[in-house]
C-alpha positions in Angstrom: -18.7 5.9 10.3 -22.5 6.6 9.4 -24.7 3.5 9.0 -25.3 2.1 5.4 -28.5 2.7 3.8 -28.3 -0.9 1.8 -32.2 -0.7 1.3 -31.5 2.1 -1.4 -27.9 1.1 -2.8 -25.5 3.9 -1.1 -23.6 4.5 1.8 -22.4 7.8 3.6 -19.2 8.7 5.5 -17.0 11.8 6.2 -13.3 11.7 5.8 -12.6 12.4 9.0 -14.7 9.3 10.4 -12.9 6.9 8.5 -9.3 8.5 8.8 -6.5 6.6 10.7 -3.8 8.2 13.4 -1.3 8.4 10.6 -3.5 10.7 8.3 -5.1 7.9 6.0 -8.5 7.6 5.6 -8.7 4.0 3.5 -12.1 5.1 1.6 -12.1 1.9 -0.3 -11.4 -0.5 2.1 -13.9 1.1 4.6 -16.6 1.2 2.0 -15.8 -1.9 0.2 -15.3 -0.3 -3.2 -14.8 -2.5 -5.8 -14.5 -0.4 -9.3 -11.4 1.7 -8.5 -9.1 2.9 -5.6 -10.2 5.6 -3.5 -8.2 6.9 -0.3 -7.8 10.2 1.3 -4.7 11.5 3.1 -4.5 14.4 5.8 -1.9 16.0 7.0 -2.4 18.4 10.2 1.0 19.8 10.6 3.0 21.9 7.4 5.7 20.6 5.6 4.6 16.7 6.8 4.1 14.3 3.7 0.5 13.8 2.3 1.6 11.4 -0.7 4.7 9.6 -0.3 7.0 9.9 -3.6 6.1 7.0 -5.7 5.1 5.4 -9.1 2.3 3.1 -10.1 4.5 0.8 -12.3 3.6 -2.2 -10.6 0.0 -1.6 -10.9 -0.5 -0.1 -14.0 -2.8 2.6 -12.6 -4.0 6.2 -13.7 -4.3 8.7 -10.6 -5.8 11.8 -9.9 -5.7 13.8 -6.8 -7.8 16.5 -5.8 -6.8 18.8 -2.9 -10.1 19.2 -0.7 -8.9 21.5 2.1 -5.8 23.3 2.9 -3.1 23.6 0.5 -0.7 21.1 -1.1 2.8 21.3 -2.9 3.2 18.3 -5.4 6.0 17.5 -6.9 5.6 14.9 -10.5 8.4 14.1 -12.0 10.5 17.0 -12.6 7.9 19.5 -12.1 7.1 20.9 -8.6 3.7 23.1 -8.0 1.7 24.4 -5.5 -2.2 22.9 -5.7 -4.1 24.8 -3.5 -8.3 24.0 -2.4 -9.9 22.5 -5.3 -7.0 21.7 -7.1 -6.8 18.8 -9.5 -3.7 16.9 -9.9 -4.2 13.6 -13.0 -1.0 11.7 -13.6 -1.9 9.3 -16.8 1.5 7.9 -16.9 2.0 4.9 -14.3 5.9 5.0 -14.8 6.3 9.4 -13.5 6.8 9.8 -9.8 4.4 11.5 -7.7 4.3 12.9 -4.4 2.8 15.9 -2.0 3.5 17.5 0.8 1.3 20.2 2.9 1.6 23.6 3.0 -1.2 24.4 5.3 -2.1 22.8 8.5 -5.1 20.2 8.0 -4.6 19.7 4.5 -6.6 16.6 2.9 -5.9 15.5 -0.7 -8.4 12.6 -2.2 -6.6 10.1 -4.7 -8.6 7.8 -7.1 -6.8 5.0 -9.0 -7.1 2.3 -11.7 -5.7 1.1 -14.8 -7.5 1.8 -18.4 -9.1 -0.9 -19.6 -8.7 -3.4 -16.9 -11.2 -4.5 -13.9 -10.0 -3.4 -10.6 -8.1 -5.2 -8.2 -7.3 -3.5 -4.7 -3.3 -4.2 -4.5 -1.6 -5.2 -1.0 -0.1 -1.7 0.2 -3.6 -1.3 2.1 -2.6 -4.2 4.4 1.3 -4.0 3.9 1.0 -0.5 5.7 -0.2 -2.5 8.9 1.8 -5.3 8.7 5.2 -3.5 8.5 4.3 -1.7 11.5 3.4 -5.1 13.4 7.2 -6.0 12.2 9.3 -3.1 13.3 6.9 -3.4 16.9 7.9 -7.2 17.1 4.2 -7.8 17.1 4.9 -11.0 14.6 1.5 -13.1 15.4 -0.5 -10.3 14.6 1.1 -9.4 11.2 1.1 -13.3 10.3 -3.1 -13.1 10.9 -3.5 -10.2 8.8 -1.2 -11.5 6.1 -2.9 -14.8 5.9 -6.4 -13.4 6.1 -5.0 -11.1 3.2 -3.7 -14.0 1.1 -6.2 -13.9 -1.8 -7.6 -10.5 -1.5 -5.2 -8.9 -3.4 -3.9 -8.6 -6.9 -0.3 -8.4 -6.2 -0.5 -12.0 -4.0 3.4 -12.4 -4.5 4.1 -8.9 -2.1 1.6 -10.6 0.5 3.5 -14.1 0.2 6.7 -12.5 0.7 5.9 -10.6 3.8 4.3 -13.8 5.1 7.6 -15.8 4.6 9.2 -13.1 6.5 6.9 -13.2 9.4 7.4 -16.7 9.4 11.1 -16.6 9.5 10.7 -14.4 12.6 8.3 -17.0 14.4 10.5 -19.6 13.4 8.1 -21.1 11.0 11.1 -22.3 8.6 9.6 -24.7 6.5 6.1 -22.3 5.9 8.5 -19.2 5.1 10.5 -21.4 2.7 7.3 -22.3 1.2 5.5 -18.7 0.9 9.4 -17.5 -0.4 9.1 -19.8 -2.9 5.6 -19.3 -4.1 6.6 -15.2 -4.1 9.9 -16.1 -6.0 8.3 -17.9 -9.0 5.4 -15.1 -9.2 8.0 -12.7 -9.1 11.7 -13.5 -9.7 13.2 -10.2 -8.6 12.2 -10.7 -5.4 15.2 -13.4 -5.0 17.8 -10.8 -5.1 15.6 -8.8 -2.5 15.3 -12.0 -0.2 18.8 -12.4 -0.2 19.8 -9.5 1.5 16.6 -8.7 3.9 17.2 -9.0 7.4 13.9 -10.6 8.2 14.9 -13.6 6.5 18.0 -14.2 8.5 16.6 -17.6 10.2 16.2 -19.6 6.5 20.1 -18.8 5.5 21.3 -21.9 7.0 18.8 -24.0 5.2 20.1 -25.0 1.8 16.8 -24.5 0.4 17.0 -20.7 0.9 20.2 -20.7 -1.2 18.6 -22.3 -4.0 15.8 -20.0 -3.8 18.1 -17.2 -3.5 20.6 -18.0 -6.1 19.8 -16.0 -8.9 19.9 -12.7 -6.7 
């Protein structure tokens, strides 16, 4: 990424300079954007996923997509349509599912999102992408380091706490895992049911405190 020009109040970067190996360019995090979420997604092969199927109910975000290169195919709700280069797709309703795949190689979609009428705070999926990769590879200490660093940075703190409990359980840090799981369940009671069936929390199951935390699930 090209250097900032702090004295003049702006920064410059190319999407390719920010892009990671999985095609995600974390623009918001790379430039420390505070007012809205902004990311780019590139698929280098036709048929590859650009935007995974999701809704924005947890965040309440409106979301707008701009195809900056190539040709994408979107699915929004029950509608499926082509989106060639320079096409704009705006999804106002957070409850509506949205997804996109590449029709042409080297297709890039820029996404911007925020909640109408509310100050923006970033969401923890930014760090959880890396946390899950570390967990899947058995790199629990690295995952823990990321989560501890992110603990008070994101709006959905309960998700960071839940994943931290999973990592700590795998590391044998039972008391810390139960404490963080309890905080996560307090902030989002639905996590009790999720915890009851999560294999990463298996080391906690013999502890009576785990049964108490997941009794509602």
